[in-house]
N, C-alpha and C positions, 0 to 999 in steps of 0.2 A: 458305608457299611450298613447304616440303618435301612437304606433302600432295599438291600438284599434280604434283611430280616423281615421287613414288612411284606416283601414279595413272597417269601417263604410261608409266612403266616396266611397270606391270601391263598396260596396254593393249597395249603392244608385245609382251609375252610371250604374252598371250592371242591377239593377232593372228597371231603365228607358229604357235601351236598350231591356229589356225583353219583352216589348210590341211589339217590332219589331221581335225579335227572341225568340221564346218560350223557347228554351233550356236554354238561358241565364237567363230567369226568374226563372227556377227551380234551377239553380246554385246559383243565388242571394238569393233565399229563403233558400237554404241549408247553405250558408255562414252566413246569418243573424241569423239563429237558432244557428249555431256554435258560433257566436259572443255573442249572449245572454247567452248561457250556460257558456262560459268561463268567461264572465263578472260577472254572478251570483256566480260562483265558487270562483272567486277572492274576491267578496264582503263577502262571507261567511268565507273565510279563513282569511281575514284581520281583 
């Protein structure tokens, strides 16, 4: 569970920097979507 929290914090930080660097915004969006998918898959499996 700690891994998902750390990943979410990383996404928030990269999202904030994304307003400065547009490519980081796209990376943050992709990581956030990946995080959501994995979280939902884990909820369904549990």
